Structure formats: C-alpha cells, structure tokens
C-alpha positions in Angstrom: -18.6 -11.0 75.2 -19.3 -13.2 78.1 -16.8 -13.3 81.0 -15.8 -16.0 81.5 -16.3 -17.2 78.0 -14.5 -18.1 74.8 -13.7 -14.6 73.8 -12.3 -13.7 77.2 -10.3 -16.9 77.3 -8.7 -16.0 73.9 -7.7 -12.6 75.1 -10.5 -10.3 73.8 -11.0 -7.2 76.0 -13.6 -4.5 76.2 -13.0 -2.0 73.4 -11.4 -4.3 71.0 -12.4 -3.8 67.3 -12.8 -7.0 65.3 -11.2 -6.5 62.0 -11.2 -10.0 60.5 -12.5 -13.6 61.3 -10.5 -16.3 59.8 -9.2 -13.9 57.1 -12.7 -12.6 56.2 -12.7 -8.8 56.6 -15.3 -7.5 59.1 -16.4 -4.1 58.0 -20.1 -4.2 58.9 -22.6 -5.9 61.1 -23.7 -7.9 58.1 -20.1 -9.1 57.4 -19.8 -10.2 61.0 -23.1 -12.1 60.8 -22.0 -13.8 57.6 -18.6 -14.8 59.1 -20.1 -16.1 62.3 -22.7 -18.1 60.5 -19.9 -20.2 58.9 -18.5 -21.1 62.2 -19.7 -23.9 64.4 -19.2 -24.3 68.1 -15.9 -26.1 68.7 -14.3 -24.9 65.4 -11.0 -23.1 66.0 -10.9 -19.6 64.4 -8.4 -16.7 64.3 -9.6 -13.2 65.0 -7.7 -10.2 64.0 -8.4 -7.3 66.5 -7.2 -3.8 67.2 -6.9 -3.1 70.9 -7.9 0.3 72.3 -4.2 1.3 72.5 -3.8 0.8 68.7 -2.0 -2.5 68.7 -3.1 -5.3 66.4 -3.4 -8.9 67.6 -4.3 -12.3 66.2 -6.1 -14.4 68.6 -7.2 -18.0 68.3 -10.6 -18.7 69.8 -12.9 -21.8 70.0 -16.5 -20.6 69.8 -19.0 -22.2 72.2 -22.6 -21.9 73.2 -22.8 -19.8 76.3 -25.8 -20.6 78.5 
C-alpha cells in the first residue's frame, strides 16, 4: 500500500486482511490477482477487510496508478 495512495485514503491500514473485493472472496494470492485484474483505475470498488483488532469494515476505494 502506498501512503499517500488510494488504499490509505480509503482507510486501509498496515495489518489489514483483505477478505473480499466487490463481493469476490479473496482466499489466496491467485484470487486477489483475478479480482484486481477485473478492476480498472478509476472504478469504484468495495473492499471487505479485517483490521488487526478483529473488526470488519467495508471500505470504498477508487484504484489508481501510483507512480
């Protein structure tokens, strides 16, 4: 995650565990790669994450190309 960047602006923090991207369950690196491949910069997506303290959150993020 880049700080500042789209993830940080959406509320992602170090230690968050990504559980789903736009409803697609993320249970492996391959599942993450497939889900990310369907998203284009500028698309609005919803991430479901578990924070280190155990709380679940749904975050809306707009992916972007970070240079």
